[in-house]
N, C-alpha and C positions, 0 to 999 in steps of 0.2 A: 503492497497500499504507499509506503515512505517510498519509492521508486516512483510512483505512477505520481506522488503530487506534485514530486522535483519538476519530474520532466514533465508535469505541462506550465509548473514556475516559470521553468526558462521555455517553455517554448512563447510564452506571453513572454518573457523577459527577450527575445527572439525577434514577439514580433514589435516593441516597443523599439526597437536595437532602428530595425527594416524601413518603419514608416521616417525613423530618423536621415534613417541615408540614400533616404528615395523622395522627401525635402528637400533637404542639403544638393544632391546633383541636381535636382529639374527648382530648383530657383537662383541654388550660386551659380550654378556652373553650364548649365542652357535657357531655354523658353518656357516661362512657365505651362505652354499649352503640349513640349514638347513632352508635361505627363501623358498626357490623350492617348498616348503610343501603347500598342497592348504590352506588349512586355514592361512600362513603370509604373500603370497601372495596372499591373496585374500584381507586381510584386506591393501592394498601396496598400489591394484588398488580401496581398496572402500577410502581413504585417500586422495589422489588423481583427483582425478573420484568428485570432496566433492573440493577441492580446484579449479580445472576444472569449477563447476558447471556441475557437469554433470552426473545426481541424479541419473538415472537409469542406467551408470553403476555402481554406489558406491550401490547401492541395489543387484546385481551379484553380489560384494564384497562383505554385506555383510550377502548375503543368507549363503559360506560355513562359515562368521566369529562365523555366532551362529550350523551352524551344523559343523563344523572343534572341536567349545566342547564334544558336542556328542559326535562323532568318537571316542574324546580322551579321551574321560571317562570311553568309552568300550577297549581300547586297551592297559588303565593303568591296572580296572579291568581285563581283561583278562589272557592280560597280564607280572602282577603285577611289576608292571613297576614306581615304585610313588615316589620315588629315585628326579625326576627332580623340583626346589622350584619353580624356573624361567619359568618353563612350567603352574604347572599350574597359575599361574598369568597372564600372560600374554595369554593362553586362556578363563581366564574369563573376566576377562577384556575386551577383544577384543567380547568379547561378548554377554557385556550387550554392550558395544559399539554400535557392529550389528542392535540390538533389538531397542536401541538413532534412526537409520539411518530410518528405518521403519517404525515406530514413527510420523518422520518430513518428509519423500517422498511418494506420490504417489503410491503403485506398478501399474503397466504395468500387462495387461491385457496378454501378451506371454511374460515373465520376463524369463522363464523357458526357451526358444531356448534360450540366454543370454545364464544362466548359465551356461545351459550341454554346449555352445560349450564353453567358457572357462574352463568347466572340462576336458573339448579331453585335449583344447590351456596347460590346468597345465600335464598334461599327457604326452607329447608332451615333454611336456622342464625340467619334469626331468628326462625322457629317453634320451634330448640331451647331456643337460648338468650340468647331475649331477653320480655317479658310482653306479651302483650297486647293492652295497654292501651294501651303502643307504636304499635304496627302497622309494627310496621319492615320494611321495604320491602314494604307490604300485604298482612301472609301469615298473619293473624286475620281480616280484619272491609270490609267496603268503605268504600275512602277517601270519606269524606264529601263533597261532589259527584253521587257517585254514585253514589250510592245514589235519585238521581230516574229513575234509569235499570234498577237492578237493584236485588234486595229478595229472593236467594241467594245466595250466596256462593263456589257455588262457582260457578256462574255466568259470577261477574263472574269468581274466580282464572282458568276457561276463557280466558271474553275475553283477559284483560288476559295473559294466560300466547300463544298463540296471534296478537295479533298483535306481543306480542315476535317469537315465533321466521317470522311472516312479514317483519318488516318485516326484524330481520338478514339472512334471505337473501337478500333481493332488496335490501334495499344493499350485501352481499360481492358479489353476480351483478354491479349496476351500475356498482360502482365497483373490481371488478380489470376488468372490462372496460373499461374508460372509462382504467383506467391502462398494464395490460396486450397490448392484443386494438394 
């Protein structure tokens, strides 16, 4: 019992640290609308959920903390955007924090549903609260590099959204089966 209480207390403190890191990295180092990027808003979600003891919601945030690193690296390599040093630190550290969260919180069988709903909500928030020129979460235009494949934004959006749904579903099933069967 003492171990569980200590772990829960530790996760709550970790949530507070994550919230502070997100606020610092997005207000001091970058523009405030940068927080709407899925990797950043998901990190904030995970921190708040840990602080409030909402473990499955923290896993939703942690999912995109980890995926955000891979999407960000792909963008750096494809579009040659190597210059922003603070972005390296935040993406690598936040992904590490996401792995840490997955290590200590049991995964729900249907985590993918919450993850996909969060993806759609992040798209809606980006469309409502950011400028089209920022193209946060690819909510307005085709991302550079992908315009060679897609000429229509709706087809691009449909492809990325359905790919996200399929990936979340299958990865949740694979991880759940490996861990709990």
